py3Dmol code that shows the C-alpha trace and the ligand (Angstrom):
import py3Dmol

protein = """\
ATOM      1  CA  UNK A   1     -23.731  17.963  -9.588  1.00  0.00           C
ATOM      2  CA  UNK A   2     -20.386  19.751  -9.985  1.00  0.00           C
ATOM      3  CA  UNK A   3     -18.636  20.439  -6.751  1.00  0.00           C
ATOM      4  CA  UNK A   4     -15.603  22.101  -8.286  1.00  0.00           C
ATOM      5  CA  UNK A   5     -15.774  24.328 -11.355  1.00  0.00           C
ATOM      6  CA  UNK A   6     -12.703  25.862 -12.936  1.00  0.00           C
ATOM      7  CA  UNK A   7     -13.246  28.107 -15.921  1.00  0.00           C
ATOM      8  CA  UNK A   8     -10.499  29.717 -18.072  1.00  0.00           C
ATOM      9  CA  UNK A   9      -8.210  29.820 -15.064  1.00  0.00           C
ATOM     10  CA  UNK A  10      -4.710  31.316 -15.395  1.00  0.00           C
ATOM     11  CA  UNK A  11      -1.939  32.255 -13.020  1.00  0.00           C
ATOM     12  CA  UNK A  12       0.993  34.392 -14.044  1.00  0.00           C
ATOM     13  CA  UNK A  13       3.670  34.951 -11.395  1.00  0.00           C
ATOM     14  CA  UNK A  14       5.634  38.185 -11.582  1.00  0.00           C
ATOM     15  CA  UNK A  15       9.120  37.576 -10.224  1.00  0.00           C
ATOM     16  CA  UNK A  16      11.981  40.079  -9.804  1.00  0.00           C
ATOM     17  CA  UNK A  17      14.783  39.317 -12.197  1.00  0.00           C
ATOM     18  CA  UNK A  18      18.391  40.540 -12.196  1.00  0.00           C
ATOM     19  CA  UNK A  19      21.711  39.543 -13.689  1.00  0.00           C
ATOM     20  CA  UNK A  20      24.424  38.227 -11.356  1.00  0.00           C
ATOM     21  CA  UNK A  21      27.083  40.571  -9.953  1.00  0.00           C
ATOM     22  CA  UNK A  22      27.312  43.565  -7.620  1.00  0.00           C
ATOM     23  CA  UNK A  23      26.733  46.274 -10.240  1.00  0.00           C
ATOM     24  CA  UNK A  24      23.641  44.423 -11.482  1.00  0.00           C
ATOM     25  CA  UNK A  25      22.412  44.245  -7.848  1.00  0.00           C
ATOM     26  CA  UNK A  26      22.820  48.006  -7.391  1.00  0.00           C
ATOM     27  CA  UNK A  27      21.124  48.708 -10.738  1.00  0.00           C
ATOM     28  CA  UNK A  28      18.316  46.317  -9.762  1.00  0.00           C
ATOM     29  CA  UNK A  29      17.796  48.241  -6.518  1.00  0.00           C
ATOM     30  CA  UNK A  30      16.907  51.429  -8.436  1.00  0.00           C
ATOM     31  CA  UNK A  31      15.422  49.910 -11.534  1.00  0.00           C
ATOM     32  CA  UNK A  32      13.628  46.637 -10.855  1.00  0.00           C
ATOM     33  CA  UNK A  33      13.085  44.269 -13.731  1.00  0.00           C
ATOM     34  CA  UNK A  34      10.495  41.506 -13.590  1.00  0.00           C
ATOM     35  CA  UNK A  35       9.836  38.398 -15.583  1.00  0.00           C
ATOM     36  CA  UNK A  36       6.473  36.748 -15.979  1.00  0.00           C
ATOM     37  CA  UNK A  37       6.015  33.023 -15.390  1.00  0.00           C
ATOM     38  CA  UNK A  38       2.822  31.503 -16.704  1.00  0.00           C
ATOM     39  CA  UNK A  39       2.247  28.664 -14.256  1.00  0.00           C
ATOM     40  CA  UNK A  40      -1.367  27.940 -15.256  1.00  0.00           C
ATOM     41  CA  UNK A  41      -2.644  28.848 -18.675  1.00  0.00           C
ATOM     42  CA  UNK A  42      -6.375  29.032 -19.342  1.00  0.00           C
ATOM     43  CA  UNK A  43      -7.554  25.725 -17.873  1.00  0.00           C
ATOM     44  CA  UNK A  44     -11.145  24.580 -17.397  1.00  0.00           C
ATOM     45  CA  UNK A  45     -12.617  21.482 -15.766  1.00  0.00           C
ATOM     46  CA  UNK A  46     -15.441  20.348 -13.501  1.00  0.00           C
ATOM     47  CA  UNK A  47     -15.404  17.771 -10.748  1.00  0.00           C
ATOM     48  CA  UNK A  48     -18.538  16.138  -9.355  1.00  0.00           C
ATOM     49  CA  UNK A  49     -19.311  15.584  -5.705  1.00  0.00           C
ATOM     50  CA  UNK A  50     -17.750  12.327  -4.496  1.00  0.00           C
ATOM     51  CA  UNK A  51     -15.411  12.021  -7.493  1.00  0.00           C
ATOM     52  CA  UNK A  52     -11.694  11.206  -7.130  1.00  0.00           C
ATOM     53  CA  UNK A  53      -9.668  12.823  -9.899  1.00  0.00           C
ATOM     54  CA  UNK A  54      -5.946  12.367 -10.518  1.00  0.00           C
ATOM     55  CA  UNK A  55      -4.174  15.584 -11.451  1.00  0.00           C
ATOM     56  CA  UNK A  56      -0.950  14.630 -13.134  1.00  0.00           C
ATOM     57  CA  UNK A  57       1.938  16.205 -14.987  1.00  0.00           C
ATOM     58  CA  UNK A  58       5.696  16.661 -14.925  1.00  0.00           C
ATOM     59  CA  UNK A  59       7.564  18.852 -12.399  1.00  0.00           C
ATOM     60  CA  UNK A  60       6.614  22.500 -12.865  1.00  0.00           C
ATOM     61  CA  UNK A  61       3.488  21.664 -14.899  1.00  0.00           C
ATOM     62  CA  UNK A  62       1.279  23.850 -12.692  1.00  0.00           C
ATOM     63  CA  UNK A  63      -0.393  21.303 -10.402  1.00  0.00           C
ATOM     64  CA  UNK A  64       0.447  22.879  -7.022  1.00  0.00           C
ATOM     65  CA  UNK A  65      -0.414  26.364  -8.288  1.00  0.00           C
ATOM     66  CA  UNK A  66      -3.833  25.094  -9.400  1.00  0.00           C
ATOM     67  CA  UNK A  67      -4.440  23.400  -6.030  1.00  0.00           C
ATOM     68  CA  UNK A  68      -3.436  26.591  -4.221  1.00  0.00           C
ATOM     69  CA  UNK A  69      -5.905  28.593  -6.327  1.00  0.00           C
ATOM     70  CA  UNK A  70      -8.622  26.051  -5.519  1.00  0.00           C
ATOM     71  CA  UNK A  71      -7.924  26.589  -1.811  1.00  0.00           C
ATOM     72  CA  UNK A  72      -7.743  30.357  -2.131  1.00  0.00           C
ATOM     73  CA  UNK A  73      -4.061  30.534  -1.106  1.00  0.00           C
ATOM     74  CA  UNK A  74      -3.048  31.987  -4.472  1.00  0.00           C
ATOM     75  CA  UNK A  75      -5.136  34.536  -6.365  1.00  0.00           C
ATOM     76  CA  UNK A  76      -5.905  33.696  -9.997  1.00  0.00           C
ATOM     77  CA  UNK A  77      -4.645  36.172 -12.608  1.00  0.00           C
ATOM     78  CA  UNK A  78      -7.705  35.382 -14.714  1.00  0.00           C
ATOM     79  CA  UNK A  79     -10.656  33.009 -14.672  1.00  0.00           C
ATOM     80  CA  UNK A  80     -13.308  31.690 -12.330  1.00  0.00           C
ATOM     81  CA  UNK A  81     -13.063  29.065  -9.587  1.00  0.00           C
ATOM     82  CA  UNK A  82     -15.929  27.723  -7.537  1.00  0.00           C
ATOM     83  CA  UNK A  83     -15.602  25.058  -4.824  1.00  0.00           C
ATOM     84  CA  UNK A  84     -18.766  23.822  -3.070  1.00  0.00           C
ATOM     85  CA  UNK A  85     -20.463  27.023  -4.173  1.00  0.00           C
ATOM     86  CA  UNK A  86     -17.749  29.265  -2.649  1.00  0.00           C
ATOM     87  CA  UNK A  87     -15.172  31.512  -4.286  1.00  0.00           C
ATOM     88  CA  UNK A  88     -11.930  30.231  -2.745  1.00  0.00           C
ATOM     89  CA  UNK A  89     -10.000  33.516  -2.751  1.00  0.00           C
ATOM     90  CA  UNK A  90     -12.605  35.002  -0.373  1.00  0.00           C
ATOM     91  CA  UNK A  91     -11.445  32.437   2.248  1.00  0.00           C
ATOM     92  CA  UNK A  92     -14.895  32.358   3.801  1.00  0.00           C
ATOM     93  CA  UNK A  93     -14.937  30.488   7.167  1.00  0.00           C
ATOM     94  CA  UNK A  94     -17.697  28.142   5.951  1.00  0.00           C
ATOM     95  CA  UNK A  95     -15.560  27.364   2.884  1.00  0.00           C
ATOM     96  CA  UNK A  96     -12.452  26.662   4.972  1.00  0.00           C
ATOM     97  CA  UNK A  97     -14.378  24.247   7.151  1.00  0.00           C
ATOM     98  CA  UNK A  98     -15.313  22.210   4.084  1.00  0.00           C
ATOM     99  CA  UNK A  99     -11.899  21.820   2.483  1.00  0.00           C
ATOM    100  CA  UNK A 100      -8.436  20.596   3.323  1.00  0.00           C
ATOM    101  CA  UNK A 101      -5.073  20.820   1.597  1.00  0.00           C
ATOM    102  CA  UNK A 102      -2.518  18.119   2.367  1.00  0.00           C
ATOM    103  CA  UNK A 103       0.978  18.604   0.999  1.00  0.00           C
ATOM    104  CA  UNK A 104       3.350  15.663   1.254  1.00  0.00           C
ATOM    105  CA  UNK A 105       6.370  17.943   1.616  1.00  0.00           C
ATOM    106  CA  UNK A 106       4.865  20.257   4.278  1.00  0.00           C
ATOM    107  CA  UNK A 107       3.985  19.305   7.810  1.00  0.00           C
ATOM    108  CA  UNK A 108       1.650  20.911  10.299  1.00  0.00           C
ATOM    109  CA  UNK A 109       2.387  18.603  13.254  1.00  0.00           C
ATOM    110  CA  UNK A 110       4.706  20.058  15.886  1.00  0.00           C
ATOM    111  CA  UNK A 111       7.991  18.147  15.916  1.00  0.00           C
ATOM    112  CA  UNK A 112       8.469  17.829  19.695  1.00  0.00           C
ATOM    113  CA  UNK A 113       4.826  17.225  20.641  1.00  0.00           C
ATOM    114  CA  UNK A 114       2.686  14.127  20.151  1.00  0.00           C
ATOM    115  CA  UNK A 115       0.176  14.395  17.256  1.00  0.00           C
ATOM    116  CA  UNK A 116      -2.712  14.282  19.757  1.00  0.00           C
ATOM    117  CA  UNK A 117      -1.795  17.813  20.922  1.00  0.00           C
ATOM    118  CA  UNK A 118      -2.047  19.229  17.380  1.00  0.00           C
ATOM    119  CA  UNK A 119      -5.303  17.333  16.919  1.00  0.00           C
ATOM    120  CA  UNK A 120      -6.758  18.991  20.036  1.00  0.00           C
ATOM    121  CA  UNK A 121      -5.660  22.430  18.791  1.00  0.00           C
ATOM    122  CA  UNK A 122      -7.164  21.794  15.351  1.00  0.00           C
ATOM    123  CA  UNK A 123     -10.417  20.596  16.917  1.00  0.00           C
ATOM    124  CA  UNK A 124     -10.604  23.791  18.996  1.00  0.00           C
ATOM    125  CA  UNK A 125      -9.855  25.959  15.931  1.00  0.00           C
ATOM    126  CA  UNK A 126     -12.764  24.358  14.077  1.00  0.00           C
ATOM    127  CA  UNK A 127     -15.051  24.671  17.127  1.00  0.00           C
ATOM    128  CA  UNK A 128     -15.421  20.909  17.593  1.00  0.00           C
ATOM    129  CA  UNK A 129     -16.388  19.866  21.138  1.00  0.00           C
ATOM    130  CA  UNK A 130     -13.976  17.654  23.126  1.00  0.00           C
ATOM    131  CA  UNK A 131     -16.402  14.740  23.026  1.00  0.00           C
ATOM    132  CA  UNK A 132     -16.981  15.012  19.288  1.00  0.00           C
ATOM    133  CA  UNK A 133     -13.220  15.480  18.670  1.00  0.00           C
ATOM    134  CA  UNK A 134     -12.474  12.271  20.571  1.00  0.00           C
ATOM    135  CA  UNK A 135     -15.103  10.404  18.556  1.00  0.00           C
ATOM    136  CA  UNK A 136     -13.661  11.665  15.263  1.00  0.00           C
ATOM    137  CA  UNK A 137     -10.060  10.972  16.298  1.00  0.00           C
ATOM    138  CA  UNK A 138     -10.977   7.398  17.287  1.00  0.00           C
ATOM    139  CA  UNK A 139     -12.835   6.853  14.024  1.00  0.00           C
ATOM    140  CA  UNK A 140     -10.081   8.258  11.781  1.00  0.00           C
ATOM    141  CA  UNK A 141      -7.307   6.624  13.830  1.00  0.00           C
ATOM    142  CA  UNK A 142      -8.926   3.229  13.408  1.00  0.00           C
ATOM    143  CA  UNK A 143      -9.329   3.818   9.640  1.00  0.00           C
ATOM    144  CA  UNK A 144      -5.634   4.801   9.503  1.00  0.00           C
ATOM    145  CA  UNK A 145      -4.521   2.031  11.868  1.00  0.00           C
ATOM    146  CA  UNK A 146      -2.954   4.549  14.253  1.00  0.00           C
ATOM    147  CA  UNK A 147      -2.881   3.812  17.969  1.00  0.00           C
ATOM    148  CA  UNK A 148      -0.080   4.654  20.397  1.00  0.00           C
ATOM    149  CA  UNK A 149       1.678   6.722  17.725  1.00  0.00           C
ATOM    150  CA  UNK A 150      -0.695   9.609  18.463  1.00  0.00           C
ATOM    151  CA  UNK A 151       0.800   9.876  21.964  1.00  0.00           C
ATOM    152  CA  UNK A 152       4.478   9.869  20.996  1.00  0.00           C
ATOM    153  CA  UNK A 153       6.475  12.950  19.989  1.00  0.00           C
ATOM    154  CA  UNK A 154       6.313  13.438  16.225  1.00  0.00           C
ATOM    155  CA  UNK A 155      10.117  13.245  15.977  1.00  0.00           C
ATOM    156  CA  UNK A 156       9.978   9.617  17.122  1.00  0.00           C
ATOM    157  CA  UNK A 157       7.523   8.538  14.416  1.00  0.00           C
ATOM    158  CA  UNK A 158       8.412   6.906  11.114  1.00  0.00           C
ATOM    159  CA  UNK A 159       7.659   8.846   7.941  1.00  0.00           C
ATOM    160  CA  UNK A 160       4.617   6.635   7.297  1.00  0.00           C
ATOM    161  CA  UNK A 161       3.233   7.106  10.830  1.00  0.00           C
ATOM    162  CA  UNK A 162       3.848  10.844  10.530  1.00  0.00           C
ATOM    163  CA  UNK A 163       2.029  11.104   7.208  1.00  0.00           C
ATOM    164  CA  UNK A 164      -0.947   9.186   8.574  1.00  0.00           C
ATOM    165  CA  UNK A 165      -1.027  11.526  11.592  1.00  0.00           C
ATOM    166  CA  UNK A 166      -0.796  14.524   9.215  1.00  0.00           C
ATOM    167  CA  UNK A 167      -3.809  13.183   7.337  1.00  0.00           C
ATOM    168  CA  UNK A 168      -5.718  12.769  10.587  1.00  0.00           C
ATOM    169  CA  UNK A 169      -4.889  16.350  11.589  1.00  0.00           C
ATOM    170  CA  UNK A 170      -6.044  17.620   8.200  1.00  0.00           C
ATOM    171  CA  UNK A 171      -9.322  15.723   8.330  1.00  0.00           C
ATOM    172  CA  UNK A 172     -10.527  16.244  11.888  1.00  0.00           C
ATOM    173  CA  UNK A 173     -13.008  18.895  10.686  1.00  0.00           C
ATOM    174  CA  UNK A 174     -14.371  16.229   8.278  1.00  0.00           C
ATOM    175  CA  UNK A 175     -13.899  18.207   5.047  1.00  0.00           C
ATOM    176  CA  UNK A 176     -15.928  17.207   2.017  1.00  0.00           C
ATOM    177  CA  UNK A 177     -13.317  18.427  -0.471  1.00  0.00           C
ATOM    178  CA  UNK A 178      -9.741  17.133  -0.262  1.00  0.00           C
ATOM    179  CA  UNK A 179      -6.857  18.656  -2.194  1.00  0.00           C
ATOM    180  CA  UNK A 180      -3.965  16.244  -1.890  1.00  0.00           C
ATOM    181  CA  UNK A 181      -0.552  17.252  -3.212  1.00  0.00           C
ATOM    182  CA  UNK A 182       1.742  14.217  -3.212  1.00  0.00           C
ATOM    183  CA  UNK A 183       0.308  12.660  -0.022  1.00  0.00           C
ATOM    184  CA  UNK A 184       2.485   9.543  -0.385  1.00  0.00           C
ATOM    185  CA  UNK A 185       5.762  11.359  -1.102  1.00  0.00           C
ATOM    186  CA  UNK A 186       8.744   9.397   0.211  1.00  0.00           C
ATOM    187  CA  UNK A 187       6.640   6.626   1.769  1.00  0.00           C
ATOM    188  CA  UNK A 188       7.571   2.977   1.351  1.00  0.00           C
ATOM    189  CA  UNK A 189       5.304   0.676  -0.645  1.00  0.00           C
ATOM    190  CA  UNK A 190       3.353  -0.568   2.413  1.00  0.00           C
ATOM    191  CA  UNK A 191       2.736   2.904   3.799  1.00  0.00           C
ATOM    192  CA  UNK A 192       1.662   4.114   0.339  1.00  0.00           C
ATOM    193  CA  UNK A 193      -0.834   1.270   0.189  1.00  0.00           C
ATOM    194  CA  UNK A 194      -2.237   2.126   3.651  1.00  0.00           C
ATOM    195  CA  UNK A 195      -2.696   5.793   2.700  1.00  0.00           C
ATOM    196  CA  UNK A 196      -4.411   4.809  -0.556  1.00  0.00           C
ATOM    197  CA  UNK A 197      -6.759   2.411   1.227  1.00  0.00           C
ATOM    198  CA  UNK A 198      -7.568   5.097   3.759  1.00  0.00           C
ATOM    199  CA  UNK A 199      -8.339   7.709   1.081  1.00  0.00           C
ATOM    200  CA  UNK A 200     -10.616   5.289  -0.715  1.00  0.00           C
ATOM    201  CA  UNK A 201     -12.439   4.519   2.571  1.00  0.00           C
ATOM    202  CA  UNK A 202     -12.750   8.235   3.447  1.00  0.00           C
ATOM    203  CA  UNK A 203     -14.120   8.993  -0.024  1.00  0.00           C
ATOM    204  CA  UNK A 204     -16.782   6.283   0.301  1.00  0.00           C
ATOM    205  CA  UNK A 205     -17.729   6.993   3.907  1.00  0.00           C
ATOM    206  CA  UNK A 206     -18.107  10.764   3.561  1.00  0.00           C
ATOM    207  CA  UNK A 207     -18.777  11.062  -0.196  1.00  0.00           C
ATOM    208  CA  UNK A 208     -15.722  13.327  -0.332  1.00  0.00           C
ATOM    209  CA  UNK A 209     -14.517  14.955  -3.527  1.00  0.00           C
ATOM    210  CA  UNK A 210     -10.786  14.404  -3.983  1.00  0.00           C
ATOM    211  CA  UNK A 211      -8.284  16.042  -6.320  1.00  0.00           C
ATOM    212  CA  UNK A 212      -5.015  14.174  -6.042  1.00  0.00           C
ATOM    213  CA  UNK A 213      -1.572  14.865  -7.455  1.00  0.00           C
ATOM    214  CA  UNK A 214       1.085  12.199  -7.273  1.00  0.00           C
ATOM    215  CA  UNK A 215       4.196  11.160  -9.097  1.00  0.00           C
ATOM    216  CA  UNK A 216       3.489   7.567  -7.993  1.00  0.00           C
ATOM    217  CA  UNK A 217       1.294   6.296 -10.763  1.00  0.00           C
ATOM    218  CA  UNK A 218       0.111   3.447  -8.545  1.00  0.00           C
ATOM    219  CA  UNK A 219      -1.713   6.069  -6.425  1.00  0.00           C
ATOM    220  CA  UNK A 220      -3.470   7.382  -9.492  1.00  0.00           C
ATOM    221  CA  UNK A 221      -4.328   4.047 -11.087  1.00  0.00           C
ATOM    222  CA  UNK A 222      -5.685   2.549  -7.874  1.00  0.00           C
ATOM    223  CA  UNK A 223      -7.756   5.564  -6.780  1.00  0.00           C
ATOM    224  CA  UNK A 224      -8.798   7.543  -9.856  1.00  0.00           C
ATOM    225  CA  UNK A 225     -11.131   6.570 -12.660  1.00  0.00           C
ATOM    226  CA  UNK A 226     -10.584   9.989 -14.195  1.00  0.00           C
ATOM    227  CA  UNK A 227      -7.373  11.932 -14.759  1.00  0.00           C
ATOM    228  CA  UNK A 228      -6.575  15.475 -15.775  1.00  0.00           C
ATOM    229  CA  UNK A 229      -3.136  15.749 -17.362  1.00  0.00           C
ATOM    230  CA  UNK A 230      -1.506  19.166 -17.235  1.00  0.00           C
ATOM    231  CA  UNK A 231       1.629  20.175 -19.144  1.00  0.00           C
ATOM    232  CA  UNK A 232       3.251  23.632 -19.125  1.00  0.00           C
ATOM    233  CA  UNK A 233       0.129  25.050 -17.481  1.00  0.00           C
ATOM    234  CA  UNK A 234      -2.322  23.693 -20.071  1.00  0.00           C
ATOM    235  CA  UNK A 235      -4.663  20.730 -19.954  1.00  0.00           C
ATOM    236  CA  UNK A 236      -3.568  17.929 -22.254  1.00  0.00           C
ATOM    237  CA  UNK A 237      -6.136  15.328 -21.371  1.00  0.00           C
ATOM    238  CA  UNK A 238      -9.249  15.154 -19.226  1.00  0.00           C
ATOM    239  CA  UNK A 239     -11.115  11.881 -19.181  1.00  0.00           C
ATOM    240  CA  UNK A 240     -11.210   8.253 -18.187  1.00  0.00           C
ATOM    241  CA  UNK A 241      -7.887   6.715 -17.237  1.00  0.00           C
ATOM    242  CA  UNK A 242      -8.775   3.485 -19.071  1.00  0.00           C
ATOM    243  CA  UNK A 243      -9.526   5.420 -22.279  1.00  0.00           C
ATOM    244  CA  UNK A 244      -6.127   7.076 -22.038  1.00  0.00           C
ATOM    245  CA  UNK A 245      -4.395   3.742 -21.445  1.00  0.00           C
ATOM    246  CA  UNK A 246      -6.266   1.991 -24.236  1.00  0.00           C
ATOM    247  CA  UNK A 247      -5.632   4.828 -26.677  1.00  0.00           C
ATOM    248  CA  UNK A 248      -1.927   5.092 -26.013  1.00  0.00           C
ATOM    249  CA  UNK A 249      -1.217   1.531 -25.073  1.00  0.00           C
ATOM    250  CA  UNK A 250      -3.432  -0.681 -27.227  1.00  0.00           C
ATOM    251  CA  UNK A 251      -1.369  -3.808 -26.467  1.00  0.00           C
ATOM    252  CA  UNK A 252      -0.627  -5.858 -23.362  1.00  0.00           C
ATOM    253  CA  UNK A 253       2.405  -8.011 -22.661  1.00  0.00           C
ATOM    254  CA  UNK A 254       1.552 -11.402 -21.221  1.00  0.00           C
ATOM    255  CA  UNK A 255       4.120 -13.663 -19.568  1.00  0.00           C
ATOM    256  CA  UNK A 256       3.119 -17.309 -19.320  1.00  0.00           C
ATOM    257  CA  UNK A 257       4.861 -20.150 -17.559  1.00  0.00           C
ATOM    258  CA  UNK A 258       3.784 -23.570 -18.891  1.00  0.00           C
ATOM    259  CA  UNK A 259       4.368 -27.024 -17.400  1.00  0.00           C
ATOM    260  CA  UNK A 260       6.570 -27.863 -20.433  1.00  0.00           C
ATOM    261  CA  UNK A 261       7.981 -26.063 -23.535  1.00  0.00           C
ATOM    262  CA  UNK A 262       5.379 -24.941 -26.076  1.00  0.00           C
ATOM    263  CA  UNK A 263       5.536 -23.498 -29.612  1.00  0.00           C
ATOM    264  CA  UNK A 264       2.176 -21.669 -29.405  1.00  0.00           C
ATOM    265  CA  UNK A 265       1.622 -22.044 -33.163  1.00  0.00           C
ATOM    266  CA  UNK A 266      -2.147 -22.047 -32.606  1.00  0.00           C
ATOM    267  CA  UNK A 267      -1.983 -18.526 -31.098  1.00  0.00           C
ATOM    268  CA  UNK A 268       0.030 -16.840 -33.845  1.00  0.00           C
ATOM    269  CA  UNK A 269      -2.992 -15.323 -35.585  1.00  0.00           C
ATOM    270  CA  UNK A 270      -4.149 -13.583 -32.357  1.00  0.00           C
ATOM    271  CA  UNK A 271      -0.895 -12.274 -30.912  1.00  0.00           C
ATOM    272  CA  UNK A 272       2.813 -11.796 -31.470  1.00  0.00           C
ATOM    273  CA  UNK A 273       5.098 -14.239 -29.701  1.00  0.00           C
ATOM    274  CA  UNK A 274       8.085 -12.147 -28.654  1.00  0.00           C
ATOM    275  CA  UNK A 275      10.071 -14.676 -26.689  1.00  0.00           C
ATOM    276  CA  UNK A 276      10.032 -18.368 -25.785  1.00  0.00           C
ATOM    277  CA  UNK A 277      12.576 -19.458 -23.245  1.00  0.00           C
ATOM    278  CA  UNK A 278      12.114 -23.150 -22.422  1.00  0.00           C
ATOM    279  CA  UNK A 279       8.638 -23.248 -20.752  1.00  0.00           C
ATOM    280  CA  UNK A 280       8.276 -19.465 -20.372  1.00  0.00           C
ATOM    281  CA  UNK A 281       6.757 -17.414 -23.181  1.00  0.00           C
ATOM    282  CA  UNK A 282       6.137 -13.700 -23.582  1.00  0.00           C
ATOM    283  CA  UNK A 283       3.446 -12.593 -26.012  1.00  0.00           C
ATOM    284  CA  UNK A 284       2.037  -9.227 -27.085  1.00  0.00           C
ATOM    285  CA  UNK A 285      -1.743  -9.194 -27.384  1.00  0.00           C
ATOM    286  CA  UNK A 286      -4.058  -6.409 -28.645  1.00  0.00           C
ATOM    287  CA  UNK A 287      -6.106  -5.230 -25.610  1.00  0.00           C
ATOM    288  CA  UNK A 288      -9.328  -6.080 -27.481  1.00  0.00           C
ATOM    289  CA  UNK A 289      -8.279  -9.757 -27.737  1.00  0.00           C
ATOM    290  CA  UNK A 290      -6.786 -10.069 -24.239  1.00  0.00           C
ATOM    291  CA  UNK A 291      -9.684 -11.859 -22.540  1.00  0.00           C
ATOM    292  CA  UNK A 292     -10.074 -14.286 -25.465  1.00  0.00           C
ATOM    293  CA  UNK A 293      -6.333 -15.145 -25.533  1.00  0.00           C
ATOM    294  CA  UNK A 294      -6.111 -15.553 -21.748  1.00  0.00           C
ATOM    295  CA  UNK A 295      -9.158 -17.855 -21.569  1.00  0.00           C
ATOM    296  CA  UNK A 296      -7.891 -19.826 -24.605  1.00  0.00           C
ATOM    297  CA  UNK A 297      -4.550 -20.341 -22.851  1.00  0.00           C
ATOM    298  CA  UNK A 298      -6.199 -21.402 -19.596  1.00  0.00           C
ATOM    299  CA  UNK A 299      -8.521 -23.848 -21.363  1.00  0.00           C
ATOM    300  CA  UNK A 300      -5.969 -25.435 -23.689  1.00  0.00           C
ATOM    301  CA  UNK A 301      -2.687 -25.503 -21.781  1.00  0.00           C
ATOM    302  CA  UNK A 302      -1.443 -26.412 -18.331  1.00  0.00           C
ATOM    303  CA  UNK A 303      -0.288 -23.111 -16.936  1.00  0.00           C
ATOM    304  CA  UNK A 304       1.861 -22.663 -13.836  1.00  0.00           C
ATOM    305  CA  UNK A 305       1.788 -18.844 -13.876  1.00  0.00           C
ATOM    306  CA  UNK A 306       0.298 -16.090 -16.021  1.00  0.00           C
ATOM    307  CA  UNK A 307       0.936 -12.377 -15.722  1.00  0.00           C
ATOM    308  CA  UNK A 308      -0.584  -9.527 -17.716  1.00  0.00           C
ATOM    309  CA  UNK A 309       1.996  -6.757 -17.682  1.00  0.00           C
ATOM    310  CA  UNK A 310       0.469  -3.284 -17.980  1.00  0.00           C
ATOM    311  CA  UNK A 311       2.422  -0.516 -19.694  1.00  0.00           C
ATOM    312  CA  UNK A 312       3.588   1.752 -16.857  1.00  0.00           C
ATOM    313  CA  UNK A 313       1.376   4.844 -16.608  1.00  0.00           C
ATOM    314  CA  UNK A 314       4.536   7.015 -16.565  1.00  0.00           C
ATOM    315  CA  UNK A 315       5.327   5.801 -20.103  1.00  0.00           C
ATOM    316  CA  UNK A 316       1.769   6.494 -21.228  1.00  0.00           C
ATOM    317  CA  UNK A 317       1.843  10.059 -19.873  1.00  0.00           C
ATOM    318  CA  UNK A 318       5.248  10.772 -21.448  1.00  0.00           C
ATOM    319  CA  UNK A 319       3.903   9.421 -24.729  1.00  0.00           C
ATOM    320  CA  UNK A 320       0.836  11.672 -24.441  1.00  0.00           C
ATOM    321  CA  UNK A 321       2.966  14.744 -23.771  1.00  0.00           C
ATOM    322  CA  UNK A 322       5.443  13.847 -26.539  1.00  0.00           C
ATOM    323  CA  UNK A 323       2.642  13.434 -29.080  1.00  0.00           C
ATOM    324  CA  UNK A 324       0.961  16.626 -27.944  1.00  0.00           C
ATOM    325  CA  UNK A 325       4.092  18.731 -28.154  1.00  0.00           C
ATOM    326  CA  UNK A 326       5.177  17.432 -31.561  1.00  0.00           C
TER     327      UNK A 326
END
"""
ligand_1 = """\
31
ATP
P 5.960 19.780 -9.018
O 5.434 18.484 -9.530
O 7.431 19.900 -9.198
O 5.501 20.101 -7.622
P 3.919 21.522 -10.146
O 3.245 20.892 -11.316
O 3.223 21.452 -8.849
O 5.387 20.935 -10.003
P 4.007 24.391 -9.728
O 4.657 24.299 -8.399
O 2.587 24.800 -9.801
O 4.200 23.033 -10.563
O 4.891 25.400 -10.607
C 4.497 25.816 -11.933
C 5.469 26.903 -12.389
O 5.258 28.061 -11.613
C 6.934 26.537 -12.239
O 7.626 27.092 -13.323
C 7.336 27.234 -10.933
O 8.690 27.603 -10.957
C 6.450 28.466 -10.964
N 6.099 28.925 -9.621
C 5.435 28.213 -8.660
N 5.254 28.956 -7.547
C 5.814 30.160 -7.807
C 5.956 31.373 -7.055
N 5.459 31.501 -5.827
N 6.592 32.422 -7.636
C 7.076 32.319 -8.887
N 6.974 31.215 -9.659
C 6.361 30.145 -9.136
"""
view = py3Dmol.view(width=600, height=400)
view.addModel(protein, "pdb")
view.setStyle({"model": 0}, {"cartoon": {"style": "trace"}})
view.addModel(ligand_1, "xyz")
view.setStyle({"model": 1}, {"stick": {}})
view.zoomTo()
view.show()
């Protein structure tokens, strides 16, 4: 069943516009000119309950605007949005208690206070009893591997500890729909991994629906089976991530380290041998033949190391956008 439905949704911002200079400022005061910015342009998609969908696109593509419309923070210019049966722009209390919006570049924790204080305030705002709040904090803190950090002033926490505490504060009301805008922004590789593992756990434990934007393609590839690609406000692709990768990247690079130099003549009809450097070879294999070639190599050669190198998702998305705009 669809939990989120977006139908022919558009957002056009009207922004005051004036030329530089004092005379232009005076003229602008009496005669305001505006320009229209189409941030989101007639998009439609549906997301099922419990699904995790990656929402990706370049800077300024319209991702944040869409998320804000899904939360009811920005009014659509045109179109229909429904989230868990609610119309977001009405900002119904029952709706607000079911959703959360986490923005990597915005923080709700108070800088000089420990996160636990904000957590208590949030629990009170959502009408959660002290006992229940403690239970939820303990549960989420253990999933996030947070302990003493909750009792230290936010300013003393690392970026990773802060982001995990932000997530905890945004989830204390146990929302079933999560809108995540760059939740791993600026985090190091380990902290990114922790956040990803946590989101996957939260999704499974509470059957939460998650719409995630991230410029770190590792976030998307490890969490989302489905992606929606947006470019200049319009949807370019909506479907399985693997289908997108297979369509735009039908080959895989494989790096093999043998026990001794090899010519690989027997493999030439199945793949292209791009480089042989002493006992290390790099070959390009069609995705459809990958499992055959890898098992052939393992059965017929002594292999010290074998790596299948995926085409970076960034390259695939740029390729998609380039093809679409041509
Ligand atoms: P990023 O990845 O950089 O966060 P994004 O895909 O989230 O980008 P949006 O922030 O939705 O993109 O912006 C889409 C377009 O709308 C951009 O051209 C932006 O300048 C414009 N825009 C966003 N918010 C406003 C606003 N409040 N007023 C006017 N224009 C805006």
